[in-house]
Phi, psi and omega in degrees: 000318179297321179297321180299316179296321179297317180297316179297319179294326178287325181285331186305308180296327178294316179293320179296326182275325190257347185230110179293328178294318178297317179300318180302308183290326178297312181294319180297314180294319177299315182301309181296313182296317182291324177295325177292322177294316179298322177297320179298323178289321185288329186304304180295328178296318180292320179295319179293322183286313190242352179081001180154216183291121182196136181298336179295340178294342178296336176298315179295314181299317181300315181296318184289330188270336191300336182279345188299328181304326183293322178297328184266357179076030182254138175233157180238136175244102189258133173231150178088023180309325186298337182286345176272355180276049181256129181286151173078188183287152171199167178250125174263133173239136179215161177285157189231115184248321181195181177295343177293345179303332180302322181294318178293322178299314181290338179295325186235006185304120177286165177296153179054042178233134174226188189238165167252128186220163179293146185299330183300335183297330184294342181266009183269058173057225183295328178295317178298319181293319180290329175297318179296316179296331179280004176081014180299137181269120183260135178235149176265104185293340182277343180244098186300318182296319178298317180297319179295320179295319179297318179296319179297318177294323180296323179298318178294319181295321179305314183285320182292320184256001179055056180245164176249150180235136180255127184231142173258096188290346176292335174084348179202166179292142185216118179240038175269185180272013182210168176278150172278157176305141182278141167278157191267356186306314182298327185277327169300316180301312182296319181290317179300319182273350182057045180242158182291159170253129176246109179280139177229133183240126173260131179297162182299140177276357192294345178281350178218342184229114178232107186295313183292323181275358179058051176238134180213086181262187172278153180189166178247133180252124175278133179239119181247115177265117186266161179300149181293151175249115183288149178237001182301130181089349179285152175241180180299337177293341182266356184300317183297316180291325176296317178299314181296317181297315179297316179300314185296315182290323180289320180296318180299317180291317181301314180297320182291310185285337181267354181055043181236159179261134181293141172261172183274102177257003181081191183290166182278359182277152176212000000 
């Protein structure tokens, strides 16, 4: 058995150097496994700090997760920090490329901010439990009425508890050269609560991370925090134009920072 471990340890650097596919799966497995371990560490800390489910637990999660980028060879180049220095509640919208987005989110996550995520995430073992303890709002994407009710409740909670919510308006992971059309939930939320929308754009991961081609190299991700878009005085009739405006400014930045050409995805409405 000891000989087997020695052989594996000797083979590991050769495989890391010679096989991009091995590196891809090694990094992915490490990422998932280490995040589950970190969640296991965070659970008792969150319970001790807050007694249970509380957005303040995101501070603990943020501290524990921020080092993971170094293991994966990822760096962040952030611009527009001043736009997050906004008092009170607001809705953050950003593009969604892969599970690695969590690292970028934790890199710049403001205080008293949590996320809206698909309901399936809550069943992901220790990660699901720590998400629940961090106050993440879970929605069932397959039941539109349920999702709308959750969003309406979230708008009330934002104002009552003075929290911020992070939403991925594309609704699913997207690793193309352009943004997918935005769903309107985040913008309904912002208008109902009469809080600003802060768009954030992550540059394309395609220069270092290609899921289909099984490549996962080191790389730098550009993060652009854009000026807030006010919603005071807006009504539900303005949701579509707010969605379009957010899409347009984010798409322009994404194409620019990713050095990619937009493809025809149609209008930003969904």
